[in-house]
C-alpha positions, 0 to 999 in steps of 0.5 A: 534473506529476501533481499541482499543489496546495499542500503536500506530495506525497511517497513515490510508488510505481508499477507498470505493467500493460503499458498503464497506470501507476498512481502512488500517493503520500502526499498532505498537501493535507489533514490527516491525510495520505491516499493518492492515486493517478493513472494515466498511459497509455503516452504519459505522458498523465495520466488522473486529473488532480490525483489520486484519494483512495484510497476506503476510507481513514478520513478521520480517520486518516492514510494514508501510505507507499503501495506498488503492484504489478500482476498484469498487469491490476489493481493492489494499493495497500498503505499504512500507516494509523492514528490518534493511536497505532499504525498498521495495514497496509491494501490495496485493489485498483484496476482498470486503469480507476481504480476501487477494486474493494474497498468495504472495504480489507483490514486485515492488522494490526488489533491491532498498534502500530507498522507503518512500512513496507510492500512489495507484489509479484505473481506475475502473478496473486496478490499478497504484502504484506510489512511491518515492525513495531516492538515496544517492548522484546523480542521486537524488530522483525518482518518479516511477510507475507500473500498476497492473491488476485487476487479480493481475498480474504486467502489467509492466515488470519493474517499470517506471520512471516518474520523477527524481530530483537531489534536492529531491522530496516529496510525490507522489499522483496519480489519474487515469482517462479514 
């Protein structure tokens, strides 16, 4: 058991860097929900009992639906965050030691209304973050992406549109091959 607290811990995602697993989840122990994470070593020993709230989240806004990837050393945790109306895609790097490496999370969609799924992958060095956006009315739903360097900087000045569909799209999944 990673977390033994009241209320729901849902939608986990994980990655293994060769020595440590990092598991992130949506945690409802407080409202609004927040993204928490915990590390496990290869012997399944829990290194962060009870989980750690991912630093950099706005405590007045929700954090949900996390996605995790590793570049073989550190991790990138992306999530959907927001307040009363709309949502934004964020990400932060977490070191193998459990420390959050970014004092301010990366923000991929500062002016968007409805982001509701996110996926992350790595090529062994850098990361790619993809997300689903709902647009009320035309032009439809989008799958967009942006790349993040292992140093935490955005490699794309603006998100890139991968696909637009007026009939609607589902959950993005992403893999990165050299």
